LUMPA-233945 format. One line per field, with one value per residue (C-alpha): x, y, z; residue number from 1. Coordinates in steps of 0.02 Angstrom, whole numbers, always signed. Example, Ala and Ser with C-alpha at 12.3 -4.5 7.8 and 13.67 -1.06 7.14 Angstrom:
REM residues 2
x = [+615 / +684] $
y = [-225 / -53] $
z = [+390 / +357] $
pos = [1 / 2] $
REM end
This chain:
REM residues 318
x = [-2596 / -2411 / -2253 / -2127 / -2131 / -2215 / -2401 / -2452 / -2643 / -2803 / -2909 / -3084 / -3148 / -3324 / -3443 / -3611 / -3742 / -3924 / -4053 / -4239 / -4334 / -4521 / -4642 / -4718 / -4854 / -4842 / -4958 / -4916 / -5051 / -5031 / -5104 / -5170 / -5011 / -4904 / -4832 / -4824 / -4862 / -4791 / -4892 / -4773 / -4749 / -4714 / -4585 / -4600 / -4790 / -4797 / -4943 / -4978 / -4971 / -5134 / -5189 / -5320 / -5429 / -5444 / -5472 / -5613 / -5695 / -5686 / -5758 / -5902 / -5940 / -5936 / -6056 / -6178 / -6185 / -6155 / -6328 / -6407 / -6327 / -6362 / -6531 / -6537 / -6396 / -6415 / -6249 / -6098 / -5940 / -5766 / -5791 / -5957 / -5881 / -5734 / -5852 / -5956 / -5803 / -5745 / -5916 / -5918 / -5737 / -5617 / -5517 / -5511 / -5499 / -5485 / -5418 / -5506 / -5359 / -5375 / -5557 / -5515 / -5384 / -5502 / -5634 / -5507 / -5450 / -5629 / -5679 / -5820 / -5890 / -6029 / -6056 / -6108 / -6264 / -6336 / -6513 / -6530 / -6658 / -6690 / -6796 / -6900 / -6822 / -6946 / -6978 / -7058 / -6911 / -6783 / -6883 / -6894 / -6712 / -6652 / -6761 / -6686 / -6507 / -6527 / -6579 / -6424 / -6312 / -6381 / -6280 / -6336 / -6475 / -6533 / -6697 / -6731 / -6653 / -6659 / -6709 / -6718 / -6850 / -6890 / -6942 / -6879 / -6967 / -6868 / -6903 / -6892 / -6803 / -6768 / -6659 / -6732 / -6570 / -6438 / -6288 / -6117 / -5998 / -5834 / -5674 / -5492 / -5488 / -5678 / -5796 / -5967 / -6098 / -6286 / -6423 / -6503 / -6676 / -6750 / -6911 / -7012 / -7073 / -7162 / -7102 / -7067 / -7041 / -6900 / -6932 / -6766 / -6730 / -6566 / -6510 / -6421 / -6308 / -6259 / -6218 / -6390 / -6503 / -6651 / -6719 / -6897 / -6958 / -7144 / -7254 / -7320 / -7302 / -7479 / -7532 / -7556 / -7376 / -7311 / -7413 / -7346 / -7168 / -7197 / -7269 / -7123 / -7001 / -7075 / -7112 / -6975 / -6823 / -6834 / -6942 / -6846 / -6849 / -6959 / -6980 / -6918 / -6886 / -6922 / -6854 / -6957 / -7016 / -7187 / -7264 / -7452 / -7445 / -7315 / -7440 / -7515 / -7679 / -7606 / -7597 / -7778 / -7827 / -7740 / -7761 / -7897 / -7890 / -7818 / -7676 / -7638 / -7630 / -7517 / -7389 / -7397 / -7362 / -7187 / -7158 / -7115 / -7117 / -6995 / -7024 / -6888 / -6931 / -7031 / -6919 / -6771 / -6769 / -6578 / -6586 / -6646 / -6488 / -6566 / -6563 / -6375 / -6396 / -6520 / -6390 / -6262 / -6389 / -6424 / -6239 / -6179 / -6329 / -6461 / -6352 / -6396 / -6545 / -6643 / -6782 / -6896 / -6967 / -6886 / -6715 / -6730 / -6774 / -6627 / -6500 / -6550 / -6548 / -6371 / -6316 / -6397 / -6313 / -6141 / -6154 / -6214 / -6074 / -5944 / -5998 / -6036 / -6099 / -6152 / -6028 / -6145 / -6054 / -6191] $
y = [-1747 / -1737 / -1809 / -1786 / -1600 / -1554 / -1523 / -1605 / -1600 / -1594 / -1744 / -1775 / -1920 / -1982 / -2096 / -2179 / -2213 / -2264 / -2126 / -2124 / -2110 / -2096 / -2021 / -1856 / -1743 / -1554 / -1416 / -1236 / -1105 / -938 / -790 / -628 / -533 / -654 / -749 / -938 / -1045 / -1220 / -1348 / -1491 / -1651 / -1654 / -1794 / -1807 / -1828 / -1911 / -1809 / -1677 / -1500 / -1416 / -1237 / -1249 / -1106 / -1189 / -1360 / -1290 / -1214 / -1378 / -1474 / -1350 / -1371 / -1560 / -1559 / -1441 / -1528 / -1713 / -1739 / -1752 / -1776 / -1660 / -1673 / -1821 / -1914 / -2058 / -2024 / -1912 / -1953 / -1877 / -1785 / -1712 / -1656 / -1575 / -1478 / -1422 / -1362 / -1262 / -1180 / -1136 / -1078 / -966 / -1112 / -1128 / -1317 / -1453 / -1625 / -1787 / -1838 / -1680 / -1718 / -1898 / -1842 / -1718 / -1853 / -1970 / -1834 / -1804 / -1988 / -1957 / -2083 / -1991 / -2133 / -2252 / -2263 / -2399 / -2450 / -2423 / -2436 / -2255 / -2268 / -2142 / -2148 / -2111 / -2175 / -2337 / -2371 / -2347 / -2452 / -2601 / -2584 / -2583 / -2733 / -2837 / -2783 / -2830 / -3005 / -3021 / -2964 / -3088 / -3238 / -3402 / -3490 / -3660 / -3639 / -3470 / -3474 / -3326 / -3376 / -3258 / -3299 / -3236 / -3296 / -3269 / -3306 / -3385 / -3424 / -3598 / -3581 / -3719 / -3729 / -3718 / -3779 / -3890 / -3788 / -3821 / -3887 / -3800 / -3862 / -3804 / -3628 / -3606 / -3570 / -3650 / -3574 / -3568 / -3494 / -3326 / -3402 / -3495 / -3576 / -3510 / -3652 / -3550 / -3493 / -3567 / -3496 / -3521 / -3505 / -3483 / -3504 / -3450 / -3475 / -3317 / -3403 / -3565 / -3634 / -3691 / -3642 / -3726 / -3695 / -3753 / -3751 / -3719 / -3678 / -3519 / -3407 / -3386 / -3370 / -3559 / -3588 / -3467 / -3553 / -3723 / -3656 / -3590 / -3756 / -3849 / -3729 / -3763 / -3949 / -4015 / -3901 / -3839 / -3964 / -3935 / -3746 / -3655 / -3497 / -3466 / -3282 / -3260 / -3107 / -3069 / -2928 / -2845 / -2949 / -2962 / -3152 / -3142 / -3134 / -3237 / -3228 / -3336 / -3482 / -3460 / -3448 / -3614 / -3722 / -3749 / -3621 / -3744 / -3795 / -3616 / -3565 / -3713 / -3663 / -3477 / -3507 / -3559 / -3419 / -3237 / -3124 / -2979 / -2869 / -2768 / -2586 / -2553 / -2530 / -2600 / -2784 / -2772 / -2784 / -2963 / -3068 / -3200 / -3074 / -3098 / -3286 / -3274 / -3173 / -3312 / -3441 / -3341 / -3324 / -3499 / -3604 / -3512 / -3414 / -3530 / -3600 / -3724 / -3806 / -3899 / -3889 / -4056 / -3998 / -3837 / -3935 / -4055 / -3917 / -3807 / -3958 / -4000 / -3819 / -3814 / -3976 / -3919 / -3749 / -3820 / -3950 / -3815 / -3719 / -3563 / -3414 / -3236 / -3110 / -2972 / -2804 / -2676] $
z = [+434 / +469 / +391 / +530 / +570 / +405 / +391 / +228 / +235 / +332 / +372 / +438 / +541 / +498 / +587 / +552 / +684 / +688 / +698 / +729 / +566 / +543 / +416 / +470 / +403 / +404 / +347 / +301 / +328 / +239 / +333 / +256 / +300 / +200 / +348 / +340 / +492 / +490 / +585 / +615 / +713 / +899 / +914 / +1102 / +1107 / +934 / +872 / +741 / +810 / +762 / +777 / +915 / +851 / +683 / +762 / +870 / +718 / +622 / +770 / +781 / +596 / +612 / +761 / +674 / +507 / +539 / +612 / +439 / +267 / +120 / +36 / -81 / +8 / +131 / +219 / +221 / +123 / +141 / -23 / +33 / +198 / +109 / -5 / +144 / +240 / +89 / +80 / +266 / +285 / +192 / +121 / -68 / -58 / +74 / +35 / +72 / +183 / +289 / +322 / +366 / +493 / +574 / +592 / +672 / +792 / +848 / +847 / +723 / +598 / +504 / +379 / +517 / +624 / +736 / +773 / +959 / +1098 / +1148 / +1306 / +1397 / +1570 / +1708 / +1884 / +1824 / +1708 / +1847 / +1970 / +1852 / +1801 / +1982 / +2021 / +1880 / +1916 / +2100 / +2047 / +1938 / +2082 / +2208 / +2264 / +2183 / +2279 / +2211 / +2306 / +2225 / +2050 / +1930 / +1753 / +1604 / +1474 / +1300 / +1128 / +952 / +787 / +646 / +464 / +390 / +223 / +98 / -56 / -231 / -310 / -233 / -169 / -246 / -112 / -76 / -154 / -158 / -228 / -224 / -80 / -65 / -178 / -152 / -257 / -216 / -239 / -92 / -35 / +112 / +223 / +355 / +525 / +695 / +868 / +992 / +1178 / +1268 / +1454 / +1534 / +1714 / +1772 / +1899 / +1816 / +1644 / +1590 / +1447 / +1364 / +1188 / +1155 / +975 / +947 / +800 / +879 / +1033 / +1097 / +1279 / +1289 / +1233 / +1365 / +1499 / +1447 / +1459 / +1635 / +1695 / +1616 / +1699 / +1871 / +1857 / +1743 / +1752 / +1933 / +2029 / +2192 / +2189 / +2314 / +2208 / +2030 / +1989 / +1803 / +1710 / +1555 / +1443 / +1428 / +1289 / +1314 / +1332 / +1472 / +1615 / +1753 / +1660 / +1521 / +1643 / +1697 / +1514 / +1478 / +1635 / +1764 / +1903 / +2030 / +1913 / +1864 / +2048 / +2089 / +1957 / +1995 / +2181 / +2129 / +2003 / +2029 / +1876 / +1860 / +1708 / +1623 / +1584 / +1427 / +1275 / +1371 / +1327 / +1322 / +1512 / +1492 / +1493 / +1381 / +1237 / +1231 / +1229 / +1085 / +991 / +1019 / +960 / +802 / +761 / +804 / +750 / +650 / +528 / +382 / +289 / +396 / +297 / +417 / +592 / +635 / +575 / +677 / +834 / +809 / +773 / +920 / +1037 / +981 / +1006 / +1178 / +1233 / +1174 / +1256 / +1422 / +1420 / +1385 / +1540 / +1439 / +1540 / +1501 / +1571 / +1626 / +1628 / +1666] $
pos = [1 / 2 / 3 / 4 / 5 / 6 / 7 / 8 / 9 / 10 / 11 / 12 / 13 / 14 / 15 / 16 / 17 / 18 / 19 / 20 / 21 / 22 / 23 / 24 / 25 / 26 / 27 / 28 / 29 / 30 / 31 / 32 / 33 / 34 / 35 / 36 / 37 / 38 / 39 / 40 / 41 / 42 / 43 / 44 / 45 / 46 / 47 / 48 / 49 / 50 / 51 / 52 / 53 / 54 / 55 / 56 / 57 / 58 / 59 / 60 / 61 / 62 / 63 / 64 / 65 / 66 / 67 / 68 / 69 / 70 / 71 / 72 / 73 / 74 / 75 / 76 / 77 / 78 / 79 / 80 / 81 / 82 / 83 / 84 / 85 / 86 / 87 / 88 / 89 / 90 / 91 / 92 / 93 / 94 / 95 / 96 / 97 / 98 / 99 / 100 / 101 / 102 / 103 / 104 / 105 / 106 / 107 / 108 / 109 / 110 / 111 / 112 / 113 / 114 / 115 / 116 / 117 / 118 / 119 / 120 / 121 / 122 / 123 / 124 / 125 / 126 / 127 / 128 / 129 / 130 / 131 / 132 / 133 / 134 / 135 / 136 / 137 / 138 / 139 / 140 / 141 / 142 / 143 / 144 / 145 / 146 / 147 / 148 / 149 / 150 / 151 / 152 / 153 / 154 / 155 / 156 / 157 / 158 / 159 / 160 / 161 / 162 / 163 / 164 / 165 / 166 / 167 / 168 / 169 / 170 / 171 / 172 / 173 / 174 / 175 / 176 / 177 / 178 / 179 / 180 / 181 / 182 / 183 / 184 / 185 / 186 / 187 / 188 / 189 / 190 / 191 / 192 / 193 / 194 / 195 / 196 / 197 / 198 / 199 / 200 / 201 / 202 / 203 / 204 / 205 / 206 / 207 / 208 / 209 / 210 / 211 / 212 / 213 / 214 / 215 / 216 / 217 / 218 / 219 / 220 / 221 / 222 / 223 / 224 / 225 / 226 / 227 / 228 / 229 / 230 / 231 / 232 / 233 / 234 / 235 / 236 / 237 / 238 / 239 / 240 / 241 / 242 / 243 / 244 / 245 / 246 / 247 / 248 / 249 / 250 / 251 / 252 / 253 / 254 / 255 / 256 / 257 / 258 / 259 / 260 / 261 / 262 / 263 / 264 / 265 / 266 / 267 / 268 / 269 / 270 / 271 / 272 / 273 / 274 / 275 / 276 / 277 / 278 / 279 / 280 / 281 / 282 / 283 / 284 / 285 / 286 / 287 / 288 / 289 / 290 / 291 / 292 / 293 / 294 / 295 / 296 / 297 / 298 / 299 / 300 / 301 / 302 / 303 / 304 / 305 / 306 / 307 / 308 / 309 / 310 / 311 / 312 / 313 / 314 / 315 / 316 / 317 / 318] $
REM end
C-alpha cells in the first residue's frame, strides 16, 4: 500500500469461490517393512482405489466360502464373514463395513437365496422349449390361436374373530387364528396374442375336470377356430386320454380334432406364459382370506373381467 511515494504496508487480496466437496473413504495398509500405502479416492472415476492383489484374494475367499454358511448357522452375516476373513488372512481385524463394501464391489449377497427351477437340459428339453417359443413368436392367427393353460390350488380360509377395521392412525387388524374351509382349484386360460384370460373355479382338478375345460375351450371360447394350440405342463391328467376317460369316444375325438397339445419341458413350467398370469392373480386378487367357494368364484370373475377390459397382456421377454 502506498501513501504518495511512501510504502506504508503490504496488502493481500482474497477471494471465495465454490469448490467440489464430497465425502471420501481411504484406507492405510502398513507393510512389513514399515511403509504405509494409502488407498484413496479416484475423483475422476469416482471410485475407491483398491489394491488389486488384495481384492483378488478377497474375491477368492468369498467364492470359496459363501457356498455354505458355518456349521450351526442358516446364513452368513457380515460379522461371520469378517471373522472368517481374519482367520484366513494376516489381518488382525476386519470391520463390518469393510466386508459390506467388498460384497457390494463383487455384487454378492450371501444372506439371500432363491428357490429356482434347476432343469436337466437335454435334447428333449431343448426340443420342447423351441417348440413353445416358436408358438409365442408367431403372428396372431384367429383361426389357430395359442392358449396357455394351467391350474392352481387355493385354500379357503375364514375368520374366527371379526377383523378390526382401519382408522386414522391405525391399520386394519386381523387375528392370527383362522378357520380352514377346505380347498378349491383354479383352471386358468390365457390367450398369448390378445388380451383374454379365463379363470374357472372347480372343487378338484381330476382328469374329468381337465376334459371339461378342453371341451369348453373348443366349443364356448373358440367356436370359430380351426385348430387351438394349447401350451400346458406335464401333469398326468393333461392328456388326450383324459377326454376318452370322460366322454364317449366320438365326442372325445370331435374335441381333440380341434386341439393341438404343446408340452413345456419337464421341470420348466416357467416357460408356460400363464404361470405369470397366475402370479398376477395371486397378488392382485387372492392375497387375502377368502372364506367360501362362492366368494372365490365371484372375486376371480371380477378380477378377470377388469383385467380383460383393461387390455392387460403378458410382456414375454425370453
